[in-house]
C-alpha positions as CSV (number, residue, x, y, z in Angstrom):
1,M,3.8,1.0,23.3
2,T,1.5,-1.7,22.2
3,N,-1.8,-0.7,20.7
4,S,-5.0,-1.8,22.5
5,R,-6.9,-2.2,19.2
6,N,-7.2,-5.6,17.6
7,I,-6.9,-6.1,13.8
8,A,-8.4,-8.9,11.7
9,V,-6.7,-9.4,8.4
10,I,-8.8,-11.2,5.8
11,G,-6.4,-12.4,3.2
12,A,-2.7,-12.9,3.9
13,G,-1.3,-12.3,0.5
14,K,1.6,-10.0,-0.4
15,M,-0.2,-6.8,0.7
16,G,-1.8,-8.3,3.8
17,E,1.7,-9.6,4.8
18,A,3.3,-6.3,4.1
19,I,0.9,-4.5,6.4
20,I,1.3,-7.0,9.2
21,A,5.1,-6.9,8.9
22,G,5.0,-3.1,9.1
23,L,2.7,-3.0,12.1
24,L,4.8,-5.4,14.0
25,K,8.0,-3.5,13.1
26,S,6.4,-0.3,14.4
27,E,6.1,-2.0,17.8
28,T,2.7,-0.4,18.3
29,F,1.1,-3.9,17.7
30,S,2.1,-7.3,18.9
31,P,1.2,-10.6,17.3
32,Q,-1.5,-11.0,19.9
33,N,-3.2,-7.9,18.5
34,I,-3.5,-9.5,15.0
35,R,-5.5,-12.4,13.7
36,I,-5.6,-13.5,10.1
37,F,-7.9,-15.6,8.0
38,E,-6.3,-17.1,4.9
39,I,-7.8,-19.8,2.8
40,A,-4.5,-21.2,1.5
41,K,-3.0,-23.6,4.1
42,N,0.6,-22.9,3.1
43,R,0.1,-19.2,3.6
44,R,-1.5,-19.7,7.0
45,E,1.4,-21.8,8.1
46,Y,3.9,-19.3,6.7
47,M,2.3,-16.3,8.4
48,T,1.9,-18.0,11.8
49,K,5.5,-19.3,11.7
50,T,7.1,-16.0,10.4
51,Y,5.1,-13.4,12.4
52,G,3.6,-15.3,15.3
53,V,0.1,-14.2,14.5
54,Q,-2.8,-16.6,15.0
55,A,-4.9,-17.9,12.1
56,A,-8.6,-18.2,12.5
57,D,-10.4,-21.3,11.1
58,R,-13.3,-19.2,9.8
59,E,-13.6,-15.6,8.5
60,E,-16.3,-14.9,11.1
61,E,-13.9,-15.9,13.9
62,A,-11.3,-13.4,12.8
63,V,-13.9,-10.6,12.3
64,A,-15.3,-11.2,15.8
65,F,-11.7,-10.7,17.2
66,G,-10.9,-7.5,15.4
67,D,-11.9,-3.9,16.0
68,I,-10.5,-3.0,12.6
69,I,-11.3,-5.5,9.8
70,L,-8.8,-5.3,7.0
71,I,-10.1,-6.7,3.7
72,A,-7.0,-7.7,1.8
73,V,-8.4,-10.2,-0.8
74,K,-8.7,-9.9,-4.6
75,P,-11.3,-7.4,-5.8
76,G,-13.4,-10.1,-7.4
77,V,-14.1,-11.9,-4.1
78,V,-14.7,-8.9,-1.8
79,G,-18.5,-9.1,-2.0
80,K,-18.5,-12.8,-1.2
81,V,-16.2,-12.3,1.8
82,L,-18.3,-9.5,3.2
83,D,-21.5,-11.5,2.7
84,Q,-19.9,-14.3,4.6
85,V,-18.9,-12.2,7.6
86,K,-21.6,-9.5,7.8
87,K,-23.4,-11.2,10.7
88,A,-20.2,-10.9,12.8
89,V,-19.8,-7.2,12.0
90,S,-21.2,-4.7,14.5
91,S,-21.3,-0.9,14.3
92,E,-18.3,-0.7,16.7
93,K,-16.1,-2.3,14.1
94,V,-14.6,-0.6,11.0
95,I,-14.2,-2.3,7.6
96,V,-11.0,-1.2,5.9
97,S,-10.7,-2.4,2.3
98,I,-7.5,-2.2,0.3
99,A,-9.1,-3.9,-2.7
100,A,-8.3,-1.8,-5.8
101,G,-11.3,-0.5,-7.7
102,V,-13.9,-1.6,-5.2
103,T,-16.1,1.4,-4.3
104,I,-17.5,2.5,-1.0
105,E,-21.0,2.1,-2.4
106,Y,-20.2,-1.6,-3.3
107,L,-18.7,-2.3,0.1
108,R,-21.7,-0.8,1.9
109,E,-24.1,-3.0,-0.1
110,H,-22.4,-6.0,1.5
111,V,-22.3,-4.9,5.2
112,P,-25.0,-3.8,7.7
113,P,-26.1,-0.1,7.2
114,S,-24.7,1.0,10.5
115,V,-21.2,-0.2,9.7
116,S,-18.6,2.3,8.4
117,V,-16.2,1.4,5.7
118,I,-12.9,3.0,4.7
119,R,-11.1,2.5,1.4
120,V,-7.3,2.6,1.5
121,M,-4.8,2.3,-1.3
122,P,-1.5,1.3,0.2
123,N,1.7,0.0,-1.4
124,L,4.2,-2.7,-0.7
125,A,6.4,-0.3,1.3
126,C,4.1,-0.9,4.3
127,S,6.5,-3.7,5.1
128,V,9.4,-1.2,5.8
129,R,7.1,1.5,7.2
130,E,7.6,3.9,4.3
131,A,4.3,3.4,2.5
132,M,2.2,6.1,0.8
133,M,-1.4,5.5,1.5
134,A,-4.5,7.2,0.1
135,I,-7.6,7.0,2.4
136,C,-11.3,7.7,1.9
137,P,-14.0,7.1,4.5
138,S,-17.7,6.4,4.0
139,E,-20.1,9.1,5.0
140,N,-21.2,7.3,8.2
141,T,-17.6,7.0,9.4
142,T,-17.1,9.0,12.6
143,D,-14.2,11.3,13.2
144,E,-13.0,8.9,15.9
145,Q,-13.1,5.9,13.6
146,L,-11.3,7.7,10.9
147,N,-8.6,9.0,13.3
148,T,-8.2,5.5,14.8
149,V,-7.6,4.0,11.4
150,T,-5.4,6.9,10.3
151,N,-3.2,6.6,13.4
152,V,-2.8,2.8,12.8
153,L,-1.8,3.4,9.2
154,S,0.5,6.2,10.1
155,S,2.7,3.8,11.9
156,I,3.6,2.2,8.6
157,G,3.8,5.2,6.3
158,K,2.3,8.5,5.2
159,V,-1.5,8.8,5.0
160,M,-3.4,11.3,2.7
161,K,-7.2,11.7,2.7
162,L,-8.6,11.9,-0.8
163,E,-12.0,12.1,-2.3
164,E,-13.1,8.7,-3.7
165,K,-13.1,10.0,-7.3
166,Y,-9.3,10.2,-7.0
167,L,-8.6,6.8,-5.5
168,N,-8.5,4.9,-8.8
169,L,-6.2,7.5,-10.2
170,A,-4.0,7.2,-7.1
171,T,-3.9,3.4,-7.5
172,G,-1.9,3.7,-10.7
173,L,0.6,5.9,-8.9
174,V,0.6,4.8,-5.3
175,G,-0.3,1.1,-5.6
176,S,1.7,0.3,-8.7
177,G,4.4,3.0,-8.3
178,P,6.9,0.8,-6.3
179,A,7.1,-1.6,-9.3
180,Y,8.1,1.3,-11.6
181,I,10.8,2.5,-9.1
182,F,12.1,-1.1,-8.7
183,L,12.5,-1.2,-12.5
184,V,14.3,2.1,-12.5
185,I,16.7,0.9,-9.7
186,E,17.3,-2.3,-11.6
187,A,18.1,-0.4,-14.8
188,L,20.5,2.0,-12.9
189,A,22.2,-1.0,-11.3
190,D,22.5,-2.8,-14.7
191,A,24.1,0.4,-16.1
192,G,26.7,0.2,-13.3
193,V,27.4,-3.5,-14.1
194,R,27.7,-2.6,-17.7
195,L,30.4,-0.1,-16.8
196,G,32.2,-2.6,-14.6
197,L,30.8,-2.4,-11.1
198,P,30.1,-5.6,-9.2
199,K,26.3,-6.4,-9.2
200,E,25.8,-6.2,-5.4
201,I,27.6,-2.9,-5.2
202,S,25.8,-1.4,-8.1
203,I,22.4,-2.4,-6.7
204,T,23.2,-0.7,-3.3
205,L,24.5,2.4,-5.1
206,A,21.3,2.6,-7.2
207,A,18.9,1.9,-4.4
208,Q,20.5,4.4,-1.9
209,T,20.7,7.1,-4.6
210,T,17.0,6.6,-5.3
211,L,16.1,6.7,-1.6
212,G,18.1,9.8,-1.0
213,A,16.5,11.6,-4.0
214,A,13.0,10.7,-2.8
215,K,13.8,11.8,0.8
216,M,15.0,15.2,-0.5
217,V,11.7,15.7,-2.3
218,V,9.7,14.8,0.8
219,E,11.7,16.6,3.4
220,T,12.6,19.8,1.5
221,G,9.2,20.3,-0.1
222,E,10.9,21.6,-3.2
223,H,9.6,20.8,-6.7
224,P,11.4,17.8,-8.2
225,A,12.3,20.0,-11.2
226,K,14.2,22.5,-9.0
227,L,16.1,19.7,-7.3
228,K,16.9,18.2,-10.7
229,D,18.3,21.5,-11.8
230,M,20.5,21.7,-8.7
231,V,22.2,18.5,-9.8
232,A,22.5,19.4,-13.5
233,T,25.4,21.9,-13.8
234,P,26.0,23.5,-17.2
235,A,27.8,21.3,-19.7
236,G,28.1,18.7,-17.0
237,T,27.7,14.9,-16.8
238,T,24.1,15.0,-15.5
239,V,22.8,17.1,-18.4
240,E,24.1,14.6,-20.8
241,G,22.3,11.8,-18.9
242,L,19.1,13.8,-18.8
243,F,19.3,14.4,-22.5
244,A,19.6,10.6,-23.1
245,L,16.5,10.0,-20.8
246,E,14.5,12.6,-22.8
247,Q,15.5,11.0,-26.0
248,G,14.3,7.6,-24.6
249,K,11.0,9.2,-23.6
250,L,11.4,8.1,-20.0
251,R,9.0,10.8,-18.8
252,A,6.3,10.0,-21.3
253,T,6.6,6.3,-20.7
254,L,6.2,6.7,-16.9
255,I,3.2,8.9,-17.4
256,S,1.7,6.3,-19.7
257,A,2.4,3.5,-17.2
258,V,0.5,5.3,-14.4
259,T,-2.3,6.2,-16.7
260,E,-2.8,2.6,-17.9
261,A,-2.6,1.2,-14.4
262,S,-5.3,3.7,-13.2
263,K,-7.6,2.7,-16.1
264,K,-7.2,-0.9,-15.1
265,A,-8.1,-0.1,-11.5
266,G,-11.3,1.5,-12.7
267,G,-12.3,-1.8,-14.3
268,L,-11.7,-4.1,-11.3
269,L,-15.1,-3.6,-9.6
270,P,-16.7,-7.1,-9.3
271,A,-20.0,-7.8,-11.0
């Protein structure tokens, strides 16, 4: 069933596209429900041709169209964009920002006082409707507004409400996490190739194995360590592989990766 809400997407880069793709795949939105503004001509043409969405000539035109205004631009230009469109934003509309590191306080400084803002940290898996998204509303966001945005986002993945102090921390895990997993899948596939498997087959084996393992964690609710122990039988092949991973400090390296990405997110707030 098509949603009656209209969405304006300001910035049609990788994340803006991923969200649009997911919303359309969910069939709760049609291209007629979505309008974009994108400064790059080649991206505008690509988005309209690929997804059938209309591109506005000005930011204000897109904002006037949307009930939910998705700000999907680089953190450093968020303030400039909001200053440009603030006259077109009424209290009935909701500003949803996916800009890493840009605080609710900063967002509210650039919109009328009556307008609610919601910070969201999504990831690229929005495009296949399997995203993990952290969400945090401003104090003046009504329950109805929060529920509306949550329901929209729930059509492209799982949504978890967090206090804002946790959002930058979640960015290093949620926002950047898919890249780490892609690297792991690539490494597993390369190992298969090294052992003699054809590349395409090895990638499929690695990707589906990763998907299945993640789904077990989500659906069973079991701790990953318990599931790991279920695979690792005494003196078996898995134990030898796990020992090699511990020797290579995989666990510590992943922890460091998330930590460093989270630190970077905390330093992205525009001046």
